[in-house]
N, C-alpha and C positions, 0 to 999 in steps of 0.2 A: 485536298485529302493527304497530300503527302506529309508524313513526320517532319517537323522541324529539323533541318539537317545538323543544327548543334546537338539538339537532343538526341537524334539517331546516333552522332558520332560519338556522344558519351556512352550511350548504351552499347554500342558495339565494342567499347574497349572497358566496360566496367567489370573490373575484376572480383568486386564483391558479389557479382551474380553467381560465379562459380563456388565461392567461398560459403555463400548462404547455403548452396545447394549442398555441398558436403557437410556443413554443420548441422542442416536440418536431418541428414541421414546418420549423422553421429548421435543423434537423440534416440535412434532406434525405430522399431516398428510404429510407435505412437498409437497402439491399442487404446480407445477409450476408457478411462478409469486407471491408467497406470502411471507411474512415475515418468515414462517416456513421453507421453502426452503431454504431462505439465512441463517438462524440460522443453519441449517445443514451444509451446504457449510463452513460456519465459524469455526464448530466444527471440521470437516474433516481436514482443515488446521491446526489447532490447535492440533490435535491428530498427523499428519504426522510429523509436525513440531518438537513436543516432541521425536518422534522416530528417525527421521533424521534431526537435525538441520541444517546440512548444504545443504540439498536439499528443496530450495524454491518452485520447481515445476513450472508449467506454466498454465495459464488458456486461453483457447481458447474461444473466444466469441461465442455464439450460438443465432444468431437471429431467431424469429419465431413469427407466427401469434398468438399474446397474446388474451387471452379469459378470462374473468370472469363473473360467474354468480351471479347476484343480486337478483334475487327471481325466485321461480318456484312455480307453484300449478297444482293440477289435481283435478278438480271438476266432481264428478260422477253425473248420471243421477238423482238421489234422492236429489241432493243439497249438499250432504256431500263432505268433501275434505280427500283425501287419501294421505298418505305420499308418496313423491317422491323426486327424486334427478336428477339435471341435469345432462346430460353425458357431459363430457368435449368436448368443440366446438360446443356443439348444437347451432343451430340458435334461435335467438329470434323470439316471435310469434307477438309482438305488443300488446299494451294494451288491446285490445278487446279479444286476445286469439284466440285459434283454437279449433273449436267446429267440431266434425267428430264422425262417427262410429268407433267403435274398432273390428278389426277382429283377433281372437286368433288363430293362426295357428300352436300352439304347440312349439316343441323345435326350430324350424326355420331351418330347413334342406333344402337343394335344391329341394328335393323332395316334400316336403310340400308347398314350394313357387309355385312350378309348379302347384300342384294340385288345389291351391287356385288363380291362377293367373288372373282369369277371376273376382274374387270379391275383389282384393286389391286395385285397383286403386280408388282413393279418400277416401281411409278409414286409420285409424291409424292401423299399424301392431302391434301385441302383441306376443313376443317370450319368451323364457326362455334362462336365463344365465345358461353356463354349466360350469363343473370343467375344469379349463383352462388346467391343467397338466395332461391330458389323451389322449391316442390315438384316433384318430377320432374326437376330439373336433372341434367344428366349433366355430371360434370367433365371438365376438359380431359385429366387424366391418364389416365382411362379411354378416352378417343378416342385418344390417343396409344398407348397398350397395344394396343387394338384395331387400330389401324393397323399396328403392328409385327407382330401376329399374323397379320394377313392379307398379309404381305409386302412392306409399302409400304417405300419406300427413303428417303422424307423425310415431314415433315408441317409443314402450314401451318394456322394458325388466325385466322381473320378476327375482328377486333374489334368492338364494336358501335357505335362512334362514328365518323362521317364524318371522315376527314382525320386519324386517329389510330391507331397500331398498337397492339397489346395485349401485357401482358407475363404474365408466370405462369411455373410450374415445369413441365417436361416430366415430372416424377415419376421420372425416372431417378435411381438412387443412385450407381452408377459401373458401369465394364464396357461392355456392348454397348448399342446405342442407335441411333437414326436423327437426322439432322440436323432440328432444329425451330425455326420462327421464328413470330412473331406479326405479321400485316399487317393493314392497313387496309380496311374493306369495299369501298372503290373498287378495290383491288388485286383483291380476289376477283372482282369482277364482270368484270374483264379476263380471268379464268382459268377463264371458263366454256367448256364443250365446245362446239365448233363442229361443222358438217357434215363439215368436212374433217378433224377428229380432235380429239384432246386437245393443249391448248397445252403447249409445252415452256418450262421455266425453268431458270436455273443459281443454285443456292445455294452461297454461299461463308461458311464460318465459321471463324474462328481462336479458339482458346480456350487457357486455361492451367488445368491441373487438379492437384491434390496435396493431400495432409493439410492440414487446416486445424483450427481451434479457436475456439470462441466461449464463451458461458456461459449459465448461468440464474441470475438473483439471487434469492434467496429472503430474506424478512424474516418471522420468526415473532415473533407476539404471544400469548403462553400465556394461557388461560383457566383455568378452575377445574378442568377435567378434561384428560385427555391427547387428547382429540378435537379435530378440526380441520375448519373451512371454509377451502377454498383458494379465494382470489379471485385470477385471472390474466389475463394480456394478453400478446400477443407483441410484441416490439420491431422485427423485421425487416419490410422493405416491398421495393419494387422502385425500380430507379433512374430511372424515366420521369418522375416527379414528385416530390411530397411525400409519399406515402403517408399522406393526411391522414385520409381516413375509414378507411382499413385500413392501420394501427391505431393512428394518433395520437389518435383519439377514445377508443380502449379505454385507452391508457395514461395519458391525461390524467385520465380517469374513476377509474382504480385510485389513482392518487396522492391525488385529492380525497377519495375513500372512506378511503383510509388515514389522511390527516390527520384526518379526522372522528373514526374510530372507534378508532384506536390509544389514546387516552388511556383508553379505556372498557372494552377487551377484557378486562382483569384480572377484571372482575365478570361477564363473560359465562361461561355454561357451557361453550362451546368457545371454542379459541383461533382466531385469525386467521392464516393463512399467506397471505403476498402473494407472488406468483411473476411474474417477468418473463422470459417464454421467447424463444429466437432460432430461427432456421432453420425457424420455422413455414411459411415460404413454400416450404420445401424438403422438402415431405412430411412435415411436423409432428415434425422431427426432434428438438428439444430436448425436447419434452414426452414423446415417445415413450421418450428415453433415461431420463428421470426417473421416469416410471410403471414402466417395466421393472425398474428398479433398487430398487424397493419390495419389501419383504416382504409376506407375504399379511396379517400382523398390522398392518403401518403402512399398507395400504390399507384395513384395515378400521376404523381410527381417522379416516379422512378421510370426514366426513358428506355433504360435498356441495363440487363444484367449481362456481364460478361464474365462467365465463369471459367475457370481455369483448372482442369482436372486431366492428368497424365497427358502433358503437351509436349514430351520429349520421350525417345525411344524408336523414333523413325522420324525422318525428314520431311514426311508427308503431313499436313495438317488439315483438318476438316473442322467446320463449325455445324453443330447440332443446333439446328433453329428453332426446334420445339414447335413446328407448325406455323410458325410466324413467317409465312413466305414473303411478307412485305420488307424484311430486312435484309432478304438475301443480296439485292442488288447493291446495297450500301456497302456489305461486306465485302463483296466482289471487286467493287470499286476501289475500296481503301486497299485492299490485298493488291491489286494490280498496279495502283499508283504508287505503292512501296516495293515493286517488283518480286512481288511472293505469289505463289501459287496457293490456292484455297479452295478446297471442296465444300459444298453446302449440302446439308443431309435435313430434309424437311421434316419427316415423321418425329413426333415427340418421342424421346427415348428418356425413360425415367431412371437414369443411371448416374446422377449426380445432381448437385444441389440447384442447377438450371430449372430442373423440372418443377420445383416447389414456386418459383417465381412464375413460371409458364401457367401453372395450374392457377394462380392468383390474377392471372389476367395481365401480367408483366411481361413485356417482350424479352426473351431471355435466350442466351447461346452457351453452348459449352464448346470450348476449344480443345481439341484432343488430337494427338497424333496416332498415326498409323491405322486410320480406320479402313476396315475391310482389307487389311493387309496381314494374312496368316503368317507371313514369314518375319513381321515386325517383331522386336524385342516386347511390345505389349503383350503378346500372347502369354508372358509368363508372370502377368501380374497376378497377385493375390497367390503366389508360390514362394517359396524360399529364394528364388533366383530373382526376385524383383529388388535388385541390388544396384549401386551407383554405376558400375561398370557397364551397365545397360545403356547410360545416357552418354551421348556425344555432347560436348560443350558447344559445338556449332548448332545441334538441333536446340539445345536449351535457349540460347541467344537468338536463333532465327524466331522461335516462338515468342520470346520477350520483345523483340522488335515489332512484330506484327501486333502483339498486344496493345503496345503503346500507341502505335498508329491507329488501331481501332478505338480505343478508349478516347484519346485525344480528338479524333474525328467526331465520335459520338457526343463528346462534351460541347463541342462547338456546331453542331449539326443545325440546319435551320429547322424551326417549328414545324413547318409544313413536311420536312423530310421525315422527322420523328413520328409524326401521326402515321406515316406509311408503315414504320415498324410494326404497329398494333395489328396490322391487316393479317387475317389467316384466310387464305384462298379456300 
């Protein structure tokens, strides 16, 4: 299970890894539907072509409900304006805006919503953004849905970093919804309830919506059987910064692993399918369409999905195993054989593209850095601070070496071992 010494040696000194990471960051935040996203796809095509000139890959069209924010403001009761950022797919308010009282319910747990349910109807709910890579985290989309279910007319979510607003998706696909903005923590402090009552604000959001299309890039490297190991990462991000950790790190690592393994896959038991998804930040849309289009026979041929998302920003790596407890011993054996520490986290977390593979019955893991570490740089993902300076080259190289080892071992694993991966205790 130890990665071939020559392969490991080449990856350890692969200067292109760091160059790819910086070039991806140079593309910008890569919000779906923007020129930044298109530049990133062009870059990925160029880099895979350079590594595998004979493999032109294929592009799968991904239609989705397009959305673009034209403007957004948050006016406080004293007439001042607070910094804000529209959540992806928020509805527009109209020119006159939405004026309503704000009820701050804290973190935004189901218990807090239940405790305040009699006060939410007709008000704007304010909650807190959480460290996404942690046990028990409650995703903002759940909080948005709970706000709507309780009759809220608007939604505010406060980020973790002083002076910075927060981005993210509202989770809305199309149709009805409520206006939704990300704000800074100091803005949330100004919106606390006073003895005189709930503070009042005015939200104004202008958007464009309409049919749009992006793509999923697929590169197949056949092995000796018709089975596959899928290595994936998402291209899209948000427009607040460079989306460096989330997910420039995953993209750069996939490129490096592809360069290293592609010349050898023909001798592997299973083939390697490299996939670059988009509209991941929009409720995992790209991967959802891909998995839903697979037949049962095609799903059965995928032994494992190794999904890379935010794999640097901390030296501590975790594998989210999506409920497939049978794969955990294999992952730990590979990590230990290659001198790396790896934490496994079993409960399914629907926070990246691996979740759609898992929902389709395909063993799937997400490799992520900084799990359950509130001090890790990953805490600033989805803020303007998600920039390349948060990533150490050693962290990115460590994740890349582990990924190469996991993928090579999965491609060559005995069929009896692969059967265990599908076990859900």
